[in-house]
Biotite code that builds the C-alpha atoms (Angstrom):
import biotite.structure as struc

atoms = struc.array([
    struc.Atom([-6.481, 144.051, 64.953], chain_id="A", res_id=1, res_name="MET", atom_name="CA", element="C"),
    struc.Atom([-8.197, 145.931, 62.110], chain_id="A", res_id=2, res_name="PHE", atom_name="CA", element="C"),
    struc.Atom([-10.043, 145.009, 58.566], chain_id="A", res_id=3, res_name="CYS", atom_name="CA", element="C"),
    struc.Atom([-12.408, 147.282, 56.684], chain_id="A", res_id=4, res_name="ALA", atom_name="CA", element="C"),
    struc.Atom([-15.533, 144.641, 57.699], chain_id="A", res_id=5, res_name="GLY", atom_name="CA", element="C"),
    struc.Atom([-15.991, 140.946, 59.193], chain_id="A", res_id=6, res_name="TYR", atom_name="CA", element="C"),
    struc.Atom([-18.654, 138.733, 58.470], chain_id="A", res_id=7, res_name="ILE", atom_name="CA", element="C"),
    struc.Atom([-21.413, 138.833, 61.030], chain_id="A", res_id=8, res_name="CYS", atom_name="CA", element="C"),
    struc.Atom([-25.046, 137.979, 62.100], chain_id="A", res_id=9, res_name="LEU", atom_name="CA", element="C"),
    struc.Atom([-27.002, 135.703, 59.706], chain_id="A", res_id=10, res_name="LEU", atom_name="CA", element="C"),
    struc.Atom([-23.927, 135.053, 57.799], chain_id="A", res_id=11, res_name="SER", atom_name="CA", element="C"),
    struc.Atom([-21.922, 133.740, 60.688], chain_id="A", res_id=12, res_name="ALA", atom_name="CA", element="C"),
    struc.Atom([-24.702, 132.084, 62.148], chain_id="A", res_id=13, res_name="LEU", atom_name="CA", element="C"),
    struc.Atom([-25.016, 130.173, 58.743], chain_id="A", res_id=14, res_name="GLU", atom_name="CA", element="C"),
    struc.Atom([-21.333, 129.728, 58.825], chain_id="A", res_id=15, res_name="HIS", atom_name="CA", element="C"),
    struc.Atom([-21.467, 127.870, 62.480], chain_id="A", res_id=16, res_name="TYR", atom_name="CA", element="C"),
    struc.Atom([-24.643, 125.935, 61.343], chain_id="A", res_id=17, res_name="HIS", atom_name="CA", element="C"),
    struc.Atom([-26.611, 127.182, 64.044], chain_id="A", res_id=18, res_name="VAL", atom_name="CA", element="C"),
    struc.Atom([-29.328, 128.587, 61.712], chain_id="A", res_id=19, res_name="THR", atom_name="CA", element="C"),
    struc.Atom([-31.865, 127.392, 59.144], chain_id="A", res_id=20, res_name="ASP", atom_name="CA", element="C"),
    struc.Atom([-31.844, 130.590, 57.649], chain_id="A", res_id=21, res_name="HIS", atom_name="CA", element="C"),
    struc.Atom([-29.616, 130.830, 54.508], chain_id="A", res_id=22, res_name="ILE", atom_name="CA", element="C"),
    struc.Atom([-29.246, 134.808, 53.790], chain_id="A", res_id=23, res_name="PRO", atom_name="CA", element="C"),
    struc.Atom([-29.241, 136.058, 50.436], chain_id="A", res_id=24, res_name="LYS", atom_name="CA", element="C"),
    struc.Atom([-26.734, 138.449, 50.957], chain_id="A", res_id=25, res_name="GLN", atom_name="CA", element="C"),
    struc.Atom([-23.543, 138.155, 52.950], chain_id="A", res_id=26, res_name="THR", atom_name="CA", element="C"),
    struc.Atom([-23.821, 140.214, 56.188], chain_id="A", res_id=27, res_name="TRP", atom_name="CA", element="C"),
    struc.Atom([-20.758, 142.446, 57.198], chain_id="A", res_id=28, res_name="ILE", atom_name="CA", element="C"),
    struc.Atom([-20.014, 144.601, 60.041], chain_id="A", res_id=29, res_name="LEU", atom_name="CA", element="C"),
    struc.Atom([-18.653, 148.029, 59.188], chain_id="A", res_id=30, res_name="VAL", atom_name="CA", element="C"),
    struc.Atom([-17.615, 151.036, 60.411], chain_id="A", res_id=31, res_name="PRO", atom_name="CA", element="C"),
    struc.Atom([-20.570, 153.345, 60.626], chain_id="A", res_id=32, res_name="GLU", atom_name="CA", element="C"),
    struc.Atom([-19.428, 155.938, 57.679], chain_id="A", res_id=33, res_name="PRO", atom_name="CA", element="C"),
    struc.Atom([-18.621, 153.164, 55.221], chain_id="A", res_id=34, res_name="LYS", atom_name="CA", element="C"),
    struc.Atom([-21.095, 152.993, 52.300], chain_id="A", res_id=35, res_name="ARG", atom_name="CA", element="C"),
    struc.Atom([-21.512, 150.358, 49.387], chain_id="A", res_id=36, res_name="ILE", atom_name="CA", element="C"),
    struc.Atom([-24.082, 149.595, 47.041], chain_id="A", res_id=37, res_name="SER", atom_name="CA", element="C"),
    struc.Atom([-24.303, 145.931, 46.192], chain_id="A", res_id=38, res_name="SER", atom_name="CA", element="C"),
    struc.Atom([-26.832, 143.024, 45.918], chain_id="A", res_id=39, res_name="ASN", atom_name="CA", element="C"),
    struc.Atom([-24.488, 140.679, 47.408], chain_id="A", res_id=40, res_name="ASP", atom_name="CA", element="C"),
    struc.Atom([-23.635, 142.523, 50.729], chain_id="A", res_id=41, res_name="LEU", atom_name="CA", element="C"),
    struc.Atom([-25.702, 143.695, 53.867], chain_id="A", res_id=42, res_name="ARG", atom_name="CA", element="C"),
    struc.Atom([-23.938, 146.118, 55.734], chain_id="A", res_id=43, res_name="LEU", atom_name="CA", element="C"),
    struc.Atom([-24.413, 146.506, 59.401], chain_id="A", res_id=44, res_name="VAL", atom_name="CA", element="C"),
    struc.Atom([-22.917, 149.803, 60.184], chain_id="A", res_id=45, res_name="ARG", atom_name="CA", element="C"),
    struc.Atom([-21.480, 150.351, 63.672], chain_id="A", res_id=46, res_name="SER", atom_name="CA", element="C"),
    struc.Atom([-19.960, 153.450, 65.660], chain_id="A", res_id=47, res_name="ARG", atom_name="CA", element="C"),
    struc.Atom([-17.917, 150.911, 67.671], chain_id="A", res_id=48, res_name="ASN", atom_name="CA", element="C"),
    struc.Atom([-17.404, 147.629, 65.817], chain_id="A", res_id=49, res_name="PRO", atom_name="CA", element="C"),
    struc.Atom([-15.138, 146.369, 68.365], chain_id="A", res_id=50, res_name="GLN", atom_name="CA", element="C"),
    struc.Atom([-12.289, 145.081, 66.368], chain_id="A", res_id=51, res_name="TRP", atom_name="CA", element="C"),
    struc.Atom([-10.326, 143.492, 69.152], chain_id="A", res_id=52, res_name="ASP", atom_name="CA", element="C"),
    struc.Atom([-13.489, 141.489, 70.653], chain_id="A", res_id=53, res_name="ILE", atom_name="CA", element="C"),
    struc.Atom([-14.434, 138.153, 69.508], chain_id="A", res_id=54, res_name="GLY", atom_name="CA", element="C"),
    struc.Atom([-13.237, 138.451, 65.918], chain_id="A", res_id=55, res_name="ILE", atom_name="CA", element="C"),
    struc.Atom([-11.198, 135.598, 64.052], chain_id="A", res_id=56, res_name="ARG", atom_name="CA", element="C"),
    struc.Atom([-9.485, 135.161, 60.635], chain_id="A", res_id=57, res_name="LYS", atom_name="CA", element="C"),
    struc.Atom([-9.980, 132.275, 58.656], chain_id="A", res_id=58, res_name="THR", atom_name="CA", element="C"),
    struc.Atom([-7.939, 131.642, 55.552], chain_id="A", res_id=59, res_name="LYS", atom_name="CA", element="C"),
    struc.Atom([-9.786, 133.715, 53.517], chain_id="A", res_id=60, res_name="ASP", atom_name="CA", element="C"),
    struc.Atom([-11.790, 136.202, 55.633], chain_id="A", res_id=61, res_name="TYR", atom_name="CA", element="C"),
    struc.Atom([-12.515, 137.553, 58.939], chain_id="A", res_id=62, res_name="TRP", atom_name="CA", element="C"),
    struc.Atom([-15.708, 136.459, 61.027], chain_id="A", res_id=63, res_name="ILE", atom_name="CA", element="C"),
    struc.Atom([-16.752, 137.070, 64.519], chain_id="A", res_id=64, res_name="THR", atom_name="CA", element="C"),
    struc.Atom([-16.231, 134.047, 66.862], chain_id="A", res_id=65, res_name="THR", atom_name="CA", element="C"),
    struc.Atom([-19.792, 131.788, 67.437], chain_id="A", res_id=66, res_name="LEU", atom_name="CA", element="C"),
    struc.Atom([-19.831, 133.420, 71.016], chain_id="A", res_id=67, res_name="GLU", atom_name="CA", element="C"),
    struc.Atom([-19.679, 137.217, 69.617], chain_id="A", res_id=68, res_name="ARG", atom_name="CA", element="C"),
    struc.Atom([-22.056, 136.482, 66.768], chain_id="A", res_id=69, res_name="THR", atom_name="CA", element="C"),
    struc.Atom([-24.805, 134.953, 69.178], chain_id="A", res_id=70, res_name="LEU", atom_name="CA", element="C"),
    struc.Atom([-24.374, 138.184, 71.480], chain_id="A", res_id=71, res_name="ILE", atom_name="CA", element="C"),
    struc.Atom([-24.166, 140.627, 68.432], chain_id="A", res_id=72, res_name="ASP", atom_name="CA", element="C"),
    struc.Atom([-27.695, 138.614, 67.206], chain_id="A", res_id=73, res_name="CYS", atom_name="CA", element="C"),
    struc.Atom([-29.142, 139.755, 70.494], chain_id="A", res_id=74, res_name="LEU", atom_name="CA", element="C"),
    struc.Atom([-27.991, 143.263, 70.049], chain_id="A", res_id=75, res_name="ILE", atom_name="CA", element="C"),
    struc.Atom([-28.899, 143.588, 66.940], chain_id="A", res_id=76, res_name="HIS", atom_name="CA", element="C"),
    struc.Atom([-32.349, 141.711, 67.305], chain_id="A", res_id=77, res_name="LYS", atom_name="CA", element="C"),
    struc.Atom([-34.288, 144.596, 65.304], chain_id="A", res_id=78, res_name="HIS", atom_name="CA", element="C"),
    struc.Atom([-32.410, 143.237, 62.508], chain_id="A", res_id=79, res_name="LEU", atom_name="CA", element="C"),
    struc.Atom([-32.703, 139.530, 62.470], chain_id="A", res_id=80, res_name="ILE", atom_name="CA", element="C"),
    struc.Atom([-35.595, 139.136, 64.798], chain_id="A", res_id=81, res_name="GLY", atom_name="CA", element="C"),
    struc.Atom([-35.682, 137.753, 68.467], chain_id="A", res_id=82, res_name="SER", atom_name="CA", element="C"),
    struc.Atom([-36.955, 134.678, 67.755], chain_id="A", res_id=83, res_name="GLN", atom_name="CA", element="C"),
    struc.Atom([-33.825, 133.772, 65.207], chain_id="A", res_id=84, res_name="THR", atom_name="CA", element="C"),
    struc.Atom([-31.538, 134.715, 67.629], chain_id="A", res_id=85, res_name="ALA", atom_name="CA", element="C"),
    struc.Atom([-32.842, 132.702, 70.636], chain_id="A", res_id=86, res_name="LEU", atom_name="CA", element="C"),
    struc.Atom([-33.245, 129.742, 68.163], chain_id="A", res_id=87, res_name="GLU", atom_name="CA", element="C"),
    struc.Atom([-29.464, 130.089, 67.164], chain_id="A", res_id=88, res_name="ALA", atom_name="CA", element="C"),
    struc.Atom([-28.622, 130.017, 70.721], chain_id="A", res_id=89, res_name="ILE", atom_name="CA", element="C"),
    struc.Atom([-30.809, 127.262, 71.963], chain_id="A", res_id=90, res_name="LYS", atom_name="CA", element="C"),
    struc.Atom([-29.232, 125.320, 68.502], chain_id="A", res_id=91, res_name="THR", atom_name="CA", element="C"),
    struc.Atom([-25.706, 126.404, 69.655], chain_id="A", res_id=92, res_name="ALA", atom_name="CA", element="C"),
    struc.Atom([-26.017, 125.144, 73.168], chain_id="A", res_id=93, res_name="LEU", atom_name="CA", element="C"),
    struc.Atom([-27.774, 121.822, 72.263], chain_id="A", res_id=94, res_name="ALA", atom_name="CA", element="C"),
    struc.Atom([-24.775, 121.052, 69.966], chain_id="A", res_id=95, res_name="GLN", atom_name="CA", element="C"),
    struc.Atom([-22.468, 121.833, 72.783], chain_id="A", res_id=96, res_name="LYS", atom_name="CA", element="C"),
    struc.Atom([-20.773, 124.461, 70.712], chain_id="A", res_id=97, res_name="LYS", atom_name="CA", element="C"),
    struc.Atom([-21.148, 127.177, 73.380], chain_id="A", res_id=98, res_name="VAL", atom_name="CA", element="C"),
    struc.Atom([-21.810, 127.407, 77.156], chain_id="A", res_id=99, res_name="LYS", atom_name="CA", element="C"),
    struc.Atom([-24.222, 130.436, 78.782], chain_id="A", res_id=100, res_name="LEU", atom_name="CA", element="C"),
    struc.Atom([-21.188, 131.233, 80.957], chain_id="A", res_id=101, res_name="GLY", atom_name="CA", element="C"),
    struc.Atom([-19.034, 131.892, 77.857], chain_id="A", res_id=102, res_name="ASN", atom_name="CA", element="C"),
    struc.Atom([-21.716, 134.319, 76.458], chain_id="A", res_id=103, res_name="LEU", atom_name="CA", element="C"),
    struc.Atom([-22.234, 135.995, 79.221], chain_id="A", res_id=104, res_name="TYR", atom_name="CA", element="C"),
    struc.Atom([-18.172, 136.542, 79.444], chain_id="A", res_id=105, res_name="ASP", atom_name="CA", element="C"),
    struc.Atom([-18.543, 137.758, 75.852], chain_id="A", res_id=106, res_name="MET", atom_name="CA", element="C"),
    struc.Atom([-21.155, 140.032, 76.770], chain_id="A", res_id=107, res_name="ALA", atom_name="CA", element="C"),
    struc.Atom([-19.057, 141.625, 79.425], chain_id="A", res_id=108, res_name="LYS", atom_name="CA", element="C"),
    struc.Atom([-16.160, 141.748, 77.292], chain_id="A", res_id=109, res_name="LYS", atom_name="CA", element="C"),
    struc.Atom([-18.392, 143.830, 74.632], chain_id="A", res_id=110, res_name="MET", atom_name="CA", element="C"),
    struc.Atom([-19.891, 145.821, 77.491], chain_id="A", res_id=111, res_name="GLY", atom_name="CA", element="C"),
    struc.Atom([-23.200, 144.920, 76.675], chain_id="A", res_id=112, res_name="VAL", atom_name="CA", element="C"),
    struc.Atom([-24.161, 142.414, 79.498], chain_id="A", res_id=113, res_name="GLU", atom_name="CA", element="C"),
    struc.Atom([-26.914, 144.574, 80.793], chain_id="A", res_id=114, res_name="ARG", atom_name="CA", element="C"),
    struc.Atom([-28.578, 144.638, 77.184], chain_id="A", res_id=115, res_name="ARG", atom_name="CA", element="C"),
    struc.Atom([-28.582, 140.434, 77.035], chain_id="A", res_id=116, res_name="VAL", atom_name="CA", element="C"),
    struc.Atom([-28.740, 139.657, 80.628], chain_id="A", res_id=117, res_name="HIS", atom_name="CA", element="C"),
    struc.Atom([-32.452, 139.201, 80.596], chain_id="A", res_id=118, res_name="SER", atom_name="CA", element="C"),
    struc.Atom([-32.195, 136.945, 77.639], chain_id="A", res_id=119, res_name="TYR", atom_name="CA", element="C"),
    struc.Atom([-29.486, 134.690, 79.005], chain_id="A", res_id=120, res_name="ILE", atom_name="CA", element="C"),
    struc.Atom([-31.247, 134.388, 82.363], chain_id="A", res_id=121, res_name="GLU", atom_name="CA", element="C"),
    struc.Atom([-34.146, 133.149, 80.415], chain_id="A", res_id=122, res_name="ALA", atom_name="CA", element="C"),
    struc.Atom([-32.182, 130.463, 78.739], chain_id="A", res_id=123, res_name="LEU", atom_name="CA", element="C"),
    struc.Atom([-30.627, 129.354, 81.673], chain_id="A", res_id=124, res_name="ALA", atom_name="CA", element="C"),
    struc.Atom([-34.162, 128.699, 83.779], chain_id="A", res_id=125, res_name="ALA", atom_name="CA", element="C"),
])
């Protein structure tokens, strides 16, 4: 699966109704060399965007799944803030939209389980 970019992070959190933050721009994950100048888009560049993990196509656009979105938020906490990421995970868990085991499985698929393990462990306690 390949597309030029997909909706991620704050825009995806808002799509899944697990945040109170309403982004002023649409957050899109793109390959690292991609550049664009737009007030409406916030590009998140990645060397390895992993197009084949946790991406789904809606009628009009590509978006990260909720599990992928939450893991991406932990990985990119420097962009959105740790508190925003953790609040979104807690909201998704409280609304029974996701299970911690599914989050850990997604982290493993993405190869980032070590980076997010402490957060998932803390949420399980």
